[in-house]
C-alpha positions, 0 to 999 in steps of 0.5 A, spaced: 399 495 312 401 495 320 406 496 325 407 492 330 411 493 336 413 489 340 412 492 346 405 493 346 402 488 342 395 486 343 393 479 340 387 473 341 388 466 338 392 464 333 395 471 331 397 470 339 401 464 338 404 468 333 407 472 335 409 468 342 413 464 336 416 471 332 419 473 339 424 468 338 425 473 331 424 479 336 430 477 340 434 476 335 434 483 332 436 486 339 441 482 339 444 483 332 442 492 334 446 491 340 452 487 337 453 491 331 451 499 335 457 498 339 462 502 336 466 501 341 467 508 344 462 515 343 465 519 338 461 523 335 459 521 329 462 512 330 456 506 327 456 501 325 454 493 322 447 490 324 446 484 320 439 482 322 436 474 321 430 470 320 427 464 325 422 461 327 421 456 333 416 450 330 409 450 330 402 450 327 402 452 320 404 449 313 405 458 311 406 463 314 407 469 307 408 476 309 412 482 307 416 484 312 415 492 311 422 496 315 425 493 321 426 499 325 431 498 331 429 504 337 435 507 340 435 509 349 436 516 347 429 516 342 432 515 334 429 510 331 434 507 326 431 504 320 435 499 318 429 495 311 432 498 305 426 495 301 418 491 303 419 484 302 416 477 302 418 472 306 415 465 309 416 465 316 414 456 316 420 456 312 425 459 318 424 453 322 431 452 326 434 456 321 436 462 320 436 467 312 439 474 312 434 478 310 438 485 311 445 488 314 444 496 314 450 500 318 446 504 325 449 509 329 453 507 335 448 506 341 446 504 345 438 499 342 433 499 346 426 496 343 425 493 335 420 493 331 419 489 326 411 492 322 409 486 316 403 487 312 397 482 312 394 485 305 398 479 301 398 475 306 399 466 305 397 463 312 396 456 312 395 452 317 394 443 318 388 441 322 386 434 325 385 431 319 391 432 316 389 437 311 392 444 309 387 449 311 386 457 310 387 462 316 
């Protein structure tokens, strides 16, 4: 199980391609956090709702199924906020050109500067289509 902070994740080959495709997910999480976390003022204790959806860019993956174990948002003041109450299994290859609602969370008001998606690859199923059109495990 591992946590991938998109600002420091390093990978190569197919993993790098997957990382770049997941960039759209990070942007969606960050945008939702900025909108949902704004309560309209600076009164202590205010909160907002964040809706997290998953989407993916087109790629060579026939299946990219992993467990999403956590989605956290980091506020400008360093406070980390958890937004995913339960682990869930996701096949990212199924979300090309569409968005799937994953979770909604109430978060403290404020300015959010980063998001982290934690993935568990221990039961992952990752397959691609080769040049012959066959589906093969990666």
